[in-house]
C-alpha positions, 0 to 999 in steps of 0.5 A: 870593747864596745857596748854590744860586744861585752858579755851579759850577766849571768843568770840561770833563773827566768823572768816571768813578766805580767802585764797587768791591767790594774793598778798596784792597789788592784786585784791582779798585782795583789794577787800575783804578789801574795802567789810570789810568796807561796812556798811552791813557787821555787824562787832560785829558777823564776823571778816575777816582774809585775807591771801594773798600769800607773795611777796617773795615766790608767792605761789599763786598755788591752793595748797599752798592756803590751804596749808596757811589756813591749818597752820592758822586753826592749829595755831589758834585753830579755833572753829565750827562757823568759816569758812575757804573759799579758793578764787581760779581761774580756770586759768592755773592750770587745772582741776586736780590740782583744783579737788585735792585740792577741795577734801582734803579742803572738807576733812578738811570742808573748803569752795571753791569760784572759779571763771573762769577763773580768780577773775576779772569775779567777779569783772565785775558782779559788773557792770550795763552794765556787758557783759561777751560774749567777754570772753566767746568767747575767746580763752582759753590762752587769756581769763584771760587777756581779763578779767582783760582788761575789768576790768582795762578799766571800774572797778565798785566801791565796794558797797553794791549795787554792790555786790548785784548785782554781787551776782544775776548775779552769781546766774544766771549764775549758774542757766543757766548752770545747774547741773553737773559742778565742777567749773562754765563754762567761764565766771562764778564765785562761790563767791556769795556763800560766801556772803550767808554764811555770810547772814546765819549768819546775818553778811551780809545784802543781801537786800537793804534798805534806810538808815535813 
């Protein structure tokens, strides 16, 4: 039997491949590693694959993230029920570069979760007393540094409840700005869409419940 004719191993769980800008020591990798341990994630239905940047190459720009996930998809024969997400920041990359990467990602049926200006905005939305006004009014060059500083000074724990809070806050921000924006305005994040995708696959519990 030729190699191409061999049956593929059966699996009934989806792969959620996340292309990350940060390294394994970075906020994105650490965050999704924690999410994977939450009881709200049904690991029978979904398996996360985290693709961080290399500590040696520092290939963290959007194009490099796209190339990493494209290479993984080609080598691992992804199926229709699998998902590939690029977790990107607006940061210093600029609209032009992001737009080019976004267009190519969509032609490959990849999904984007973009935070503006940086991933730490999504983390800040996990807090009960989240006030992003300072970031909104900061100068363009200082917004990312301020968001990261605010997060380091008052980090919220990653729990089922705090993720639900972040999703609700991100949806409110998106609703308030209306349509017509390519990315979320600063500050904002589309990462709630990733959790909504998990929810449609019954792999994420989008409501709190009292545990027995």
